[in-house]
Structure formats: structure tokens, C-alpha cells
N, C-alpha and C positions, 0 to 999 in steps of 0.2 A: 779394465780390459778394453772398454770402448775407446779410451784414449790411445792405446797401443794400436788398435785396428785402424783408427782414423789416421794416425801418424803414418802407418804402413801404407794405407791407401793413397794418402797425399804424396808420399814419396814415389809410388808407382806412377801416379798421374803426372807428376813433374818429370820423371824420367822418360815417360812416353810422349810428353808434350801434348797431352790431350786437354782441350778446353772443357771447363765444367759444363758449359751450355751444351756442348756436343755430347758429353758423357750422359748428362741428364736425359737428353732426347733419346739416345740409344738404349738407355736403361728403363725408360718409361717412368722416370721419377721427375716430378716437377723441379724446375731449377731452384725455386725458393726452398723447397724441402731439402734438396741437396746442399744448399748453402747453410741451412740450419744444422745439418748433420756435421758438415766440415768446419763450421766457424762458430757455432753457438752450443756445441756439446749436446745436441739433440740425440737421443738414443736411436741407434740404427736398427731397423727391423730385419729379421732374417731374410725376407724376400728381397729387401733392398741390398743387403750384403751379397746375396747370391747373384743378383743382376749386375752389381758392380764388378764382382769377381769374374763373371762370365765375360763382360765387355773388356776388362783389363787383362784377361787371360792369366788370372791368378789361380794357381793350383791349391787344392785343399791342404796339401802338405805345407805350403808356405804359411797359411793361416794357423795351422796346428803348431808350427814352430814358435809362433808368438806366445803360446801357452807355456812353452819350455823356457822362455827367456826370463831371466831374473830382472826385477825392477831396478 
């Protein structure tokens, strides 16, 4: 599931044209930690996911839809 969430978040970041450094600062997550999440398969914490979703304006329903997708 972590892979689906990360792929989804990367897509949103790319579509919105947001730099990782800016996103990290706005979310209160260190840049190094954000890079580990997105590029080294580090597990994402709930608080980090909430902060990212808030900054990227992602609705809960969008995340829940990931659960319904078939692999």
C-alpha cells in the first residue's frame, strides 16, 4: 500500500509543479526525510501523510480510492 500512496503523491506533486524542498518546508518534514519516503521506500508516518495531503489539497476520498484499486 505504501507504494500506491507514494506513486499517487508523486503524481500530484508533479502535476502541481511543486518542488520537494518547498513541500518539505511547508509540511514541517525535513528534506532528507521526504527524500527517503519518496525514493528509498521509507515507511510514511500518519502525521506525515496528513501534512502532505493538507499541503497538496488531497481529499480523504482520493486516498480511500487507492484501497479500492486492484493491483
